[in-house]
N, C-alpha and C positions, 0 to 999 in steps of 0.2 A: 783523484784518480787511483781507482782501486788497482791491486797487482793483478787481478784477473783480467780486468780491462786492458792493462798495459801488456799482459803475455797474449791475448787474443790479438791484440793489434799488431805486436812484433811478428807473431806467426802468419798472419794474413799478408803481412807487407813482405816478409821474405818469399812466401808463395807467390805473390803478385809480381815481384821482381824477376823471379824465376820464369814466370809466364811471359814476362814483358821482354826478356831478351831475345827468344826466338822469334817473336814477332817483329822486332826490330831488324835482326838478322836477314829474316824473309823480306822484309819492306826494302833494305838496303841492296839485296841482290837484285830485286825486280827493277828497282831504280837504274842501278848499274846496267842491267841487261838492256834498257831502253837506249843507254848511250852508244855512241858510235864505237866501232871495235877498233883498237890501235892496230898500227900496220904490223903485218907478220913478218917472221923472219924468212929470207929467202930459202926456197927448197932446194935440196941437194942436186947437184948436176945431173944426175941419171937416176931413173927409177931402180930402188934395190931390188934383188932377187927376194920374192917373198913367198911364202907359204899359207895358204888359207886353211884354217884349222876349224872343222864344224863338228862339234860333240852332238851326238844325236842319240835320241832313246825313243824307238818305237815311232819314227817319223815318215813311214811309207807314203801318208798322203800327200806330202809337199817336198819331199827329199830330192826326188827327180828334178822338178821343176827349179828348185832352189840349186842345185849343182850346175845345171845347165845355164842358168842366169849368171853365176858367179864365174863360171869358166870363160864366158865372154869378157870378165874383167882382167884377164891374167895373159901374161906374155908366155912365149915358148919355154922360157927357163923356169917358170913359176910352177908350184905345186898346189893341189887342191885335196887336202886330206881330210876324210870323214870316220870319226871314230863311232862306229856303231856299238853303242854301250848298254849291255844288257838286254839287248832288243829281243822281241818275240815276234817280230813281223818281218818283212821283206825289206827293212830299211838298207841292209848292206847290199843286197842284191841289186835293188833299185839304184842305189848310188853309183854302184859299179857300172851299170848299164848306161847310167848318163854320163859317165867319163871320169869319175872322181877315183882316187886312190883311197882305198878303204881297209881299215884294220878294226878287227872285232875284239871285244873285251867283255869277259863274263865274270862276275863274282857276287856270290850270295851275301857278302857281308859289306863289301866296299862300293857302296852304290851312290852316285851323285855325279854332277856336272864336274865337280873339281877333279875326281878321279879320273873321269874321261879325258880332262884336258892334260893332266899330268901323263896319262898314258900316251897321248898323241905327242906331247913335248919329247918324251922319252923316245918314241920312233923316229922323230925328226933328228935327233941327235947323230945318227949316221952320216947324213948329208944336210947339215944345218943351213936353212935360209939366212938371210941378212935380216929380214922382218918377218914376223909371224902376225898374221891378221885372224882373230878370233871373230867368227860369227855364228849366230844361232841357226839352226837348220831351217827355220820358217821365216828367214829374213831376206831382204833384197835390197839392193842399192838402187836409191830412186833420184841421187844428185851427186855428181862427182865421179870419181873412180878410186878404186880401193887401192892404185897404184899412187894416187896423191895421198891418201891417207899413209901408206907405207913411208913415202917420202917425207912426211911430217914427222913421223917417228924416228926416222934416221937422222934428221936434222936436229931435232929437239934432244936427241940420246936418252929417251924415256917413252913411257907408255902414252899413246894419243887414243882419245876417245872421239869417235865421230858424233855426230848429231844423230841421236837415236830416239825414234818415236814409236810408240804403238798406237796405230790408229784404230777407231770404230769401224766395224764393217759398215758398207753403204746402207744396209737395211736395220741397222741397230736401232733401238728404241730404249726408252727408260733411262736407266742409270748408266748404260754402257758408255754414252756420248760423255758424261760426268765424269766417269772414270778415266777416260781419254784425255780430258782436259786436265785433271789433277795429274797425270802421268806428264802431259806436256809441260806443266809448271815444274814438276820436278826435273825432267830430263833436258828440257831445253831453256826455259826462262831462268831458273836457278843456276844451271851448268854456264850460262852466258854470264850471269851476274858474279859469280864465283871467279870466272876466268877473268873478268874486269878487274874485280877487286883484289885477287891474290895470284892471278897468273897460275891456276892450278884447276883441276877437275876430277870430280868423282868417276871412277869407273862403273859402266853400267850393264856389263855383261854381252853385249853384242857391238860390233863394229869397233872394237879395239885392236890396235897396232902396237906390237911389241919389238924394238930392237932385240935381235937373239941373244945377245950377251945378258940383256936385263931380263928378259923372260926366263932364261936359264938359271940365272942366279937368285930368281924371286922365291921366296918360301912356297910351298904347295899348300894351297887352301883347299884341303880334301873334303872335309865334312861341312864347312860353312855355307848355309843357305844363300848368303850373299858374298860368296867366294870372289866375285869381281871387285865389289867394294872393299872387302878386307885386303885385297891383293893391291890395290891403288893407295890404301893407306899405308901398308908396308912399305912399299915402294917411296912414298913419301918420307918415312921415318928412315929410310936408307939415304935420302938425300936426292932422290929421282921423282918429284912429285909429277904426277900425270898432266897432260895438256889437253886442251880442247880443240877440235877441228871441225868447226860447223860447216866447212865447205864441202865435207862428205856426209850425205844423210843416207842411214841406214834406217828401214822401216820394217815392222811386224804387223800383224792384225790380231787385236784383242779378241777373245772369245765372245761370242754374242749373249750366252747364257749367263744370266746373273750368278749362278751358283759356281759356275766354273770360273768366273771372273773373282768371286770371293775367295776361292781356294788359292787362286794365284796370288792375290793381294795378300792373303795370310802369310804365305811363304815370304813375301819379300818383306812386309812389314814386321813380322816377328824376327826375321834375320836383321832387319835395320835397327830395331831398337835394341836387340842384343849387341849389335856391333857399336852403336852409340855408347852403351855404357861400358864397354871394355876399351875403345879406343879414345874416347875424349880425354881421358886422364893421362894416357900415354902420349897423345900429341901435345897436351898443355905442359906436360912435364919435359918433353922434348923441346919445346919452344922456349922455356924458362932457361934450359941449358944453352941454348943456341939459338937466339931469336930468328925466327923465319917466316915470312909472311904467308907463305903457302901451308905451314903447319897450323898456323893461327886461324888461317881461312878455313881449312878442312875442319878443325875442331869446332868452330863457329857454326860451320854448315851442318854438321853432325848434331848440333844442340837443337835444330828444327826438327821436330818429329813429323810423321805424316800428317798433313793438314787437318784432316777429319778429327784425328786425335786431338791436335792442338785446339781446333775449335771446341771440342767437347771440354777440355781442361779450363781453358779460358772462360767460357760460358758458365761452367759450374762455378768456378772460382768468383766470377763477377755476382752470380746469385747469392753465394754464401757471405762474401764480404758486404754485399748490399743489404743483406738482411741483418748482418751483425751490426752494421752502422745504423740501420734503422730503429733496431732494439736497443741502440746505444750500449752494445756489448763491445764495441771497437770503434776506432776513429774512422773517418770517411776517407782516409788516404790509401787504404788497401782496395777500397772500391773504385777510386779514381784510378790508381794504377791498372786494376783489372780492366777497367773501361777502356783505358788508352791502349791496352794489349789487343783486346778485340778490335778496336778502331785501327790500329796500324795492321792488323792482319786482314781485315776487311779492304783497307785501302789498296795493299800490296796485291791481294786478289783480283780487285777491280783493275788496277793497272795492268796485271798480267793478261787478264781478258781483253782490255782494250787494246793492247799492243801485241798479242800474240794469238789470242785465243778465240776470236769471233768466228772464224771458219770451222773451228772444231766444236764450238758451243754455243749454240744459238742463244738470244736472251731469253726466250721462253723456256728453253730446256735448262737454263741456269737457275731457273725456279725449283728445280728439283735437288739442289744443292743439300737443302736441310735433309731430304729424304735418304740422300746419299750418305750423310752423316749417322743417320740412323742406322742404315744398312750396316755401315762399318763397325757399328757399336758391338756387334756380335763377335767380331774379330777381336776386339781387345779384351772382352769378357772371356774369350777362350784363352788368351794369352794369360790371363790373371789365373783362371781356373786350372788349365791343362799344362801351363807353362809354354815355353817357345817350341815351335815346332824345329824337329831335329832330322827329318827325312826328306828326300828329293822325290816328289811326286810328279808326275806328267800331267800337264794341263789337258783337259779334254777339250778337243777342237771340233769345229763344224765339219760336215761332210765336206765341204770345200777346201779344207785345209787351213782355215784361218785360225789364229790363235796367237799367243804371246810366247815369250822365251820360256823355256823350262828351267825352273832354278829349283 
């Protein structure tokens, strides 16, 4: 056996093992999500006094309806605060007309959802609530009540994430339904699995409840494109890992246009990849110092990249390792490991669709998944060429006001 053969085999084997790990984590999360949920801790005896905080940037199309719907969730002692952040439209006026308490923020340099949240938290300090619930301006509660989410946060003593989905518009066609299924897998299936395995949850940006001392003492995630995820990871490193509350469901609507959806996914996934590279070493180091299941669970969960990217990596690796084995440039082991990683990912995706996704994605629409992967390829090329996105841009919405959360 030549040195070149040995070197190529070793390099491809390491790459195949690195690709196999996220597929195994993905499969474990899906299987765990299918299991019965353990009994929950009893709620606190009374609903805490809560404040709903809505960061909003040019949301005049839906802010009025969102405020009116959320006001129905609140008691007489609760507050609903809208932060109209760098708005150039009638967001602030319409929110006031709908019954919200409104503060306005303008800054030419500090732009983003994280800055808006910090501004709102500072405003609440004069009369702090017991629990703060963060909701995006285009979201609505479809199951449970925000009071139940606030109670769960008060009982847990840490942040709690509701079941948060982005659904496809009724008339959506093409890749929008595939995108909705991908988000369902990330926000519901994998969240449930991580909750079962490690009793922890990633924060997702909307439908998040924080006890006031926890939110007040948390670091400000001002310029992070996925400030919600980073905030949850920081809380876990502080010994307050977030928890999952599927009893309350918050929904928003995806944009129907492919280009708007691609811009939205670019922000999320650029931020997610950057967060993965910076937080996985910190979580593993903290886990080595003081072993905790939540920290290990979050680190492994972060190792799973967006599934379209994972599919591209694994299929490319399978092709390369298979060609190397066929040309006798390397052993067959890397190709077998790469095949196993692809198989695990496909099994996990199939189980997720069977258990959770059939109403979101029809079998016929599922045949478009390869086109979805190709559609996403441009996103990852832009990451390589232009670097990660650093600015917070508004998602273009339909005239009816549908859309996803602004990140």
